[in-house]
C-alpha positions in Angstrom: 91.4 51.6 170.8 92.6 50.6 167.4 95.4 53.0 166.1 95.7 54.0 162.5 98.5 56.0 160.9 96.2 58.9 160.8 93.8 59.1 163.8 91.2 61.5 165.0 89.9 61.6 168.5 86.3 62.6 169.0 84.8 63.7 172.3 81.2 63.4 173.4 80.6 67.0 172.4 81.5 66.3 168.8 84.8 68.2 169.0 87.5 66.4 167.0 91.2 66.5 167.5 93.4 65.5 164.6 96.6 63.7 165.7 99.8 64.0 163.8 101.1 61.3 161.5 102.9 59.2 164.0 106.4 57.9 163.0 106.2 60.1 159.8 106.9 63.6 161.0 107.1 65.7 164.1 105.0 68.9 163.7 106.6 72.1 164.9 105.0 74.1 167.6 102.7 76.7 166.1 103.1 80.3 167.2 100.0 81.8 168.5 98.8 84.7 166.3 96.5 87.5 167.3 95.0 87.1 163.8 94.8 83.5 162.7 95.1 82.4 159.1 92.0 81.1 157.3 91.2 79.2 154.2 88.0 79.3 152.1 87.9 76.7 149.4 85.4 76.7 146.5 85.4 73.4 144.5 83.6 72.7 141.3 83.5 69.7 138.9 83.6 71.0 135.4 86.2 72.0 132.8 87.2 75.6 132.0 87.8 75.5 128.3 85.5 77.6 126.2 86.4 76.4 122.7 87.0 72.9 121.3 90.7 73.9 120.7 91.3 73.6 124.5 93.1 76.9 124.5 94.9 77.3 127.9 94.2 81.1 127.9 90.5 80.4 128.5 91.6 80.3 132.2 95.3 81.0 132.4 96.2 84.7 132.2 99.3 86.0 130.5 102.2 87.1 132.6 104.6 85.6 135.0 105.5 85.4 138.7 106.1 89.2 138.9 102.7 90.1 137.6 99.6 89.4 135.5 99.7 91.0 132.1 96.2 90.2 130.7 93.4 88.4 132.5 91.9 85.4 130.8 88.2 85.4 129.6 87.1 83.3 132.6 88.8 85.5 135.2 87.9 88.9 133.8 85.3 89.6 136.6 88.1 89.4 139.2 90.0 92.4 137.7 89.8 94.4 140.9 91.9 91.7 142.6 94.5 91.3 139.9 97.3 92.3 142.3 96.1 89.8 144.9 95.6 86.8 142.6 97.8 83.8 142.2 97.0 81.8 139.1 98.7 78.4 138.8 99.0 76.2 135.7 100.5 72.8 135.1 99.0 71.1 138.2 98.2 67.4 137.4 96.0 65.1 139.4 98.4 62.1 139.2 96.4 59.9 141.6 93.3 60.1 139.4 95.2 58.4 136.6 96.0 55.4 138.8 92.4 54.1 138.5 89.9 53.3 135.7 87.0 55.7 135.7 84.2 57.2 133.6 86.1 60.5 133.6 84.2 62.2 136.5 84.3 59.7 139.3 88.1 59.6 139.8 88.7 63.2 139.0 86.0 64.5 141.4 86.7 62.2 144.3 90.4 62.7 144.3 90.5 66.5 143.7 90.6 67.4 147.4 91.9 64.1 148.8 94.8 62.8 146.6 94.1 59.2 147.7 93.1 56.2 145.6 89.9 54.3 146.3 89.8 52.0 149.3 89.5 48.9 147.2 92.8 49.7 145.5 94.6 48.3 148.6 94.7 44.8 149.8 94.3 43.6 153.4 98.0 44.4 154.0 97.8 47.9 152.7 99.5 47.2 149.4 98.4 49.1 146.4 96.9 47.1 143.5 96.9 48.8 140.1 93.8 48.8 137.9 91.3 49.4 140.6 88.0 51.0 139.4 86.7 54.3 140.8 82.9 54.4 140.3 80.0 56.3 141.8 79.9 54.0 144.8 83.7 54.1 145.5 85.1 55.6 148.7 88.5 57.3 149.0 91.2 56.0 151.3 92.2 59.3 152.9 90.7 62.6 154.1 90.3 65.7 151.9 92.5 68.7 152.3 89.8 70.8 154.1 89.3 68.2 156.8 93.0 67.5 157.1 93.9 71.1 157.5 91.2 71.7 160.1 92.4 68.8 162.1 96.0 69.9 162.0 95.0 73.4 163.1 92.7 72.1 165.9 89.7 73.9 164.5 86.3 72.9 163.2 85.7 72.7 159.5 82.7 74.6 158.0 81.6 72.1 155.3 79.1 73.7 153.0 77.5 72.2 149.9 75.3 73.6 147.1 72.9 71.3 145.2 72.1 67.6 145.3 74.6 64.9 146.2 75.9 63.3 143.0 77.9 60.1 143.0 80.5 61.3 140.5 81.3 64.5 142.5 81.8 63.4 146.1 84.8 65.6 147.0 84.8 66.0 150.7 86.1 63.1 152.8 86.5 62.9 156.6 88.6 60.6 158.7 86.7 59.4 161.8 88.7 57.0 163.9 90.2 54.5 161.5 87.7 55.0 158.8 87.3 57.6 156.0 83.7 58.6 155.2 82.0 60.9 152.7 81.1 64.3 154.2 77.9 65.5 152.5 78.3 68.9 154.1 75.6 71.4 155.1 73.2 72.8 152.5 71.2 75.2 154.7 73.2 78.2 155.8 70.5 79.2 158.2 70.8 75.9 160.1 74.6 76.3 160.2 74.3 79.8 161.5 71.9 78.7 164.2 74.4 76.0 165.3 77.4 78.3 165.3 75.7 81.2 167.0 73.0 79.6 169.1 71.1 82.3 171.0 72.2 85.1 168.7 69.8 87.2 166.7 69.2 85.9 163.2 68.9 88.2 160.2 66.4 90.9 161.0 64.0 89.9 163.6 65.7 89.3 167.0 66.6 92.0 169.5 70.3 92.8 169.7 72.3 91.0 172.4 75.4 92.2 174.2 78.6 91.4 172.3 80.1 89.7 175.4 77.2 87.2 175.5 78.0 86.2 171.9 81.7 85.7 172.8 80.7 83.5 175.7 78.5 81.5 173.4 81.4 80.9 171.0 83.7 79.9 173.8 81.2 77.6 175.3 80.6 75.9 172.0 84.2 75.2 171.4 85.2 74.7 175.0 88.6 73.1 175.3 89.5 70.9 172.4 91.9 68.9 174.5 89.5 68.5 177.4 86.9 67.1 175.1 89.1 64.2 174.2 91.5 64.1 177.1 90.8 60.5 178.1 91.3 59.2 174.6 94.4 61.4 174.2 96.0 59.8 177.3 95.1 56.3 176.1 97.0 57.0 172.8 99.9 58.5 174.7 100.2 55.4 177.0 100.4 53.1 174.0 102.8 55.2 172.0 106.6 54.9 172.0 108.9 57.6 173.4 109.3 59.4 170.1 105.6 59.3 169.4 104.7 60.6 172.9 107.0 63.6 172.2 105.2 64.2 168.9 101.8 64.0 170.5 102.9 66.5 173.2 104.1 68.8 170.5 100.8 68.5 168.7 99.0 69.2 172.0 101.1 72.4 172.2 99.8 73.4 168.8 96.2 72.9 170.0 96.8 74.8 173.2 98.1 77.7 171.1 94.9 77.7 169.1 92.9 77.6 172.4 94.8 80.7 173.7 93.6 82.6 170.6 90.1 81.4 171.3 90.1 82.4 174.9 91.5 85.8 174.1 89.1 86.4 171.2 87.6 89.5 172.9 90.4 91.6 171.6 90.1 90.4 168.0 86.5 89.5 167.3 84.9 92.4 165.5 81.4 90.9 165.1 79.0 92.2 167.7 75.7 90.2 167.6 76.2 88.0 164.6 73.3 87.9 162.1 73.0 86.2 158.8 71.6 88.6 156.1 69.3 86.6 153.9 68.2 87.8 150.4 64.6 88.8 149.9 63.7 85.6 148.0 65.3 83.3 150.5 62.0 81.7 151.5 61.7 80.4 147.9 65.4 79.6 147.5 65.5 77.7 150.8 62.9 75.2 149.5 65.3 74.4 146.6 68.5 73.9 148.4 69.2 70.5 146.9 67.4 70.9 143.6 69.4 69.5 140.7 68.4 72.3 138.3 70.4 74.8 140.4 67.8 77.5 139.8 68.9 79.4 142.9 72.6 78.6 143.0 73.4 82.3 142.7 71.4 83.2 145.9 72.7 80.1 147.8 76.4 80.7 146.9 76.2 84.3 147.9 74.7 83.4 151.2 77.3 80.6 151.8 80.0 83.2 151.2 78.5 85.6 153.7 78.2 82.8 156.3 81.9 81.9 155.7 83.0 85.5 156.3 80.8 85.8 159.4 82.0 82.6 161.0 85.7 83.4 160.3 85.5 87.0 161.6 83.9 85.7 164.8 86.6 83.0 165.0 84.0 80.2 165.0 85.9 78.5 162.2 89.3 78.8 160.4 88.6 76.6 157.5 85.6 76.5 155.2 84.9 74.7 152.0 82.0 75.3 149.6 81.3 72.4 147.1 79.2 73.4 144.1 77.6 70.0 143.2 75.2 71.1 140.5 77.1 70.1 137.3 74.5 68.2 135.4 71.1 69.9 134.9 71.7 73.5 135.8 70.1 76.1 133.5 71.4 79.4 135.1 68.1 81.3 134.9 69.5 84.4 136.6 71.6 85.0 133.5 68.4 85.3 131.4 65.8 87.2 133.4 64.5 84.1 135.1 64.2 81.9 132.1 66.7 79.1 131.4 69.9 80.5 129.9 70.9 77.1 128.4 68.9 73.8 127.8 68.5 71.7 130.9 71.9 70.1 130.7 75.0 72.0 131.8 76.9 68.7 131.6 76.4 68.6 127.8 77.2 72.3 127.3 80.5 72.1 129.3 81.4 69.0 127.2 80.7 70.9 123.9 77.9 68.5 123.0 75.5 71.4 123.2 75.5 75.1 123.6 77.9 77.8 122.3 81.3 79.2 123.2 79.6 82.4 124.3 77.3 80.5 126.7 80.2 78.7 128.2 82.1 82.0 128.6 79.2 83.7 130.2 78.5 80.9 132.7 82.2 80.5 133.7 82.4 84.3 134.1 79.4 84.2 136.3 81.3 81.7 138.6 84.2 84.1 138.7 82.0 87.1 139.4 80.3 85.2 142.2 83.7 84.5 143.7 84.6 88.2 143.3 81.6 89.1 145.3 82.7 86.7 148.1 86.2 88.2 148.0 84.5 91.6 148.3 82.8 90.4 151.5 86.1 89.4 153.0 87.8 92.6 151.9 85.1 94.7 153.5 85.0 92.8 156.8 87.3 94.4 159.5 89.6 91.9 161.2 92.1 92.7 163.9 93.4 96.2 164.8 93.8 97.6 161.3 93.2 94.9 158.7 90.5 93.1 156.9 89.5 89.5 156.8 91.0 89.1 153.3 94.4 90.0 154.7 94.5 86.7 156.6 92.4 84.5 154.3 93.4 82.5 151.3 90.4 82.1 149.0 90.8 79.3 146.4 88.8 78.2 143.4 89.6 74.7 142.0 87.9 72.3 139.6 88.4 68.6 138.9 88.8 69.0 135.1 90.7 71.4 132.8 89.5 70.1 129.4 86.1 68.9 128.3 87.8 65.7 127.3 88.0 64.6 131.0 91.6 65.6 131.3 92.9 65.7 134.9 96.1 67.5 133.9 96.7 71.2 133.9 93.9 71.8 136.4 92.5 75.3 136.9 93.8 76.8 140.2 93.1 80.3 141.4 94.1 81.8 144.7 93.2 85.2 146.1 95.0 86.6 149.1 98.6 86.4 150.5 98.0 85.2 154.0 99.6 88.1 155.8 102.4 88.3 153.3 103.2 84.6 153.3 102.4 84.2 149.6 103.5 86.3 146.7 100.3 87.8 145.2 99.7 89.1 141.7 101.4 86.5 139.5 101.1 83.6 137.2 103.0 80.4 137.9 102.9 77.9 135.0 104.5 74.6 135.7 103.4 72.9 132.5 106.6 73.8 130.7 108.7 72.6 133.6 107.5 69.0 133.9 104.3 70.0 135.7 103.6 69.4 139.4 101.1 67.2 141.2 97.9 68.1 143.0 99.6 66.8 146.2 102.3 69.5 145.8 99.6 72.2 145.5 97.9 71.1 148.7 101.2 70.7 150.5 101.9 74.4 149.6 98.5 75.4 151.1 99.3 73.5 154.3 102.7 75.2 154.7 101.2 78.6 153.9 98.7 78.0 156.6 101.4 77.2 159.1 101.2 73.4 159.0 104.7 72.0 158.4 103.7 68.8 156.5 106.1 67.8 153.8 103.5 65.9 151.7 99.8 65.5 151.3 97.7 62.5 150.2 99.0 59.0 149.3 102.7 59.2 149.1 104.0 55.6 148.9 103.7 54.9 145.2 104.1 56.6 141.9 101.8 57.6 139.0 101.9 56.6 135.4 105.3 56.7 133.7 106.9 56.8 137.2 105.6 60.3 138.0 106.0 61.4 141.6 102.8 61.8 143.7 104.5 64.4 145.9 107.6 66.5 145.3 107.2 69.1 148.0 105.6 72.5 148.1 105.6 75.0 145.2 108.3 77.2 146.7 107.9 79.9 144.0 104.5 80.8 145.4 106.0 82.0 148.7 107.0 85.6 149.3 
């Protein structure tokens, strides 16, 4: 077995176990929680400015760490969650600036990964400046959603809306010593059937006993360690004394997660899981990967419902929804079924077509769709007296802030405090304080989720003008 710095073991059942970064850090033992923390990530690939002046208040509200004073135009639909929102400004994608690109390739592919392209490194692993990131490029490390799921010992729920586009391949998975693009799942019904095999499915099947559903979930996951036990032992035999200790600590973390899974009868609140599909789903399901995005509203709502269901049943702890339609979308649901804009959202968002009001309305729709998903989590019971939102961090991020392809000052929205771990209801603007890197943001998320990593992404070089790729977590966000 060839060992890499970051290695994933995969059993015959498809269960993956993410190993720690050997020789780099020793993860602390996770404390088993009756109610686990969750992350739902919504990623898009367009800018948030409404006018050509690139006014920051298109997205960034007024206020400070102690509270939000006035919501921005884009975020107005989330007003009901003002006190649970964390809005962050001054986050720069430093890694994207290390490569030449057309503006979308590097920004999109590094948003969740914070690694340069593979061809930026020579055979000895040394970084070579000036590498090009194009539509065919692959990234050298995993995205935050896959990394976090691996560190927690859980399965990622990778969901995608729209057709695959070369400029917006955001989700990357490490499989053995290789990093590969993860297209994700576009059909929520198929994902539901896989997660809850044998359960009733949205309105037709007879109800089954709750205990049968729990047994189905346990059987599907089984023992994460058992699934890869032989490979785990092989790695341990080849590792040094310190690495063996780290591997055993990581095994303790996975066992803690397994204890939660095996004791799920006291915390799972779903009885016989069913996926509620909208009345026009038969039509929408035939257009799951259509580039015009004519049913993105229906599909996104269903993906959110699936995420809430899978997390409340503890079938997953981490989910990511990638909205890939950033080219030809026309948003017909905003105009009674007729196209709201000409068939080119890409031109409208770049201010080459359309109006400021159209941009405002479309961006507000994205915020309102997110608010609807937050509602789902807020209305889903979880644990003895809480809701799913109490233990879930819901994030909305995009690869661009300005229509000029700027990867600085990226739009970052969080909703939820993760059981009091984060300080909700505030604005944290780092632009006037030298800005911070995207790697710092994802390190913050890892720490908030209970993973003690001290950095995320590529961390052996520096960006333009000597900028640090990682400076540690954003401590101001913690309670």
